[in-house]
C-alpha positions in Angstrom: 0.0 0.5 0.2 1.6 3.2 -1.1 0.5 6.8 0.7 2.9 9.2 2.9 2.8 8.8 6.8 4.3 11.4 9.7 6.9 9.4 11.5 8.0 9.3 15.3 10.5 7.7 17.1 10.7 8.0 21.0 12.9 8.0 23.0 13.5 6.0 26.2 11.6 7.3 28.6 12.2 7.9 32.1 9.7 6.8 33.4 8.1 3.2 31.3 4.9 3.0 32.7 3.6 6.2 33.0 5.1 7.1 29.1 3.0 4.2 27.8 -0.3 5.3 30.5 -0.2 8.5 29.0 0.3 7.7 25.6 -2.4 5.0 25.0 -4.8 7.2 26.2 -3.9 10.5 26.2 -2.0 11.2 23.2 -3.1 8.4 20.9 -6.9 10.4 21.2 -5.8 14.2 20.2 -4.0 12.0 17.5 -7.0 10.7 15.7 -8.1 13.8 14.9 -5.7 15.0 12.7 -8.4 14.9 9.8 -6.9 12.7 6.7 -5.2 10.0 9.0 -6.0 7.1 7.4 -4.0 4.8 10.2 -2.5 5.0 13.1 -0.3 2.3 14.5 2.9 1.8 17.9 4.6 -0.4 19.0 8.1 -0.4 21.3 11.2 -0.9 20.2 13.9 -3.8 20.3 17.5 -4.6 18.4 17.9 -7.9 17.0 21.4 -8.1 18.9 19.7 -7.7 22.5 21.7 -4.9 22.8 19.3 -1.2 23.6 17.6 0.1 21.4 18.1 3.5 19.6 15.1 4.2 20.2 12.0 3.3 22.9 8.7 3.3 20.7 7.8 4.4 17.6 4.1 5.9 15.8 3.6 5.9 12.5 0.5 8.0 11.3 -0.7 7.2 7.4 -2.3 9.6 5.3 -3.7 8.6 1.4 -1.8 11.4 -0.4 0.0 13.9 -0.4 -2.6 16.2 -0.2 -3.7 15.1 2.4 -0.9 14.8 4.4 0.0 18.2 3.3 -3.4 19.2 4.8 -2.8 17.4 7.7 0.6 19.5 8.8 -1.5 22.6 8.4 -3.8 21.4 10.6 -5.0 22.9 14.0 -5.4 19.1 15.0 -2.4 18.7 14.3 -0.8 21.5 16.5 -2.2 20.9 18.9 -1.2 16.6 18.9 2.6 18.1 18.4 2.5 20.7 21.9 0.9 17.6 24.1 4.2 15.8 22.8 5.9 17.3 25.5 3.4 16.2 28.3 5.3 12.7 27.8 8.1 12.3 25.6 10.8 12.5 28.3 13.1 11.0 26.3 12.8 13.3 23.8 11.0 12.4 20.2 12.4 12.3 16.9 9.9 13.6 13.5 9.9 12.9 9.8 7.8 12.6 6.8 8.1 9.4 4.5 6.7 8.8 1.3 6.3 5.2 1.3 6.8 2.8 -2.2 
């Protein structure tokens, strides 16, 4: 399936249990309000070699078209979700867009 994504990579939080609870109970419902969002999935990371992975968790927000992604990025709902990250992402965050092929 082709499309466009916003990828959010979360560093190791100071309190993983608090991160998980806030992320699932508060942040995901905020993110689901972003216009044009067709799917949001996330998961915790682990390394194949058993070492500490570079990220604690990674989220993918999928949009069906480049236009839908651009509309979402300019929306108040995306700004609200972006501002909310500071409320739980104590390990830092890296965000980027991805064009799926």
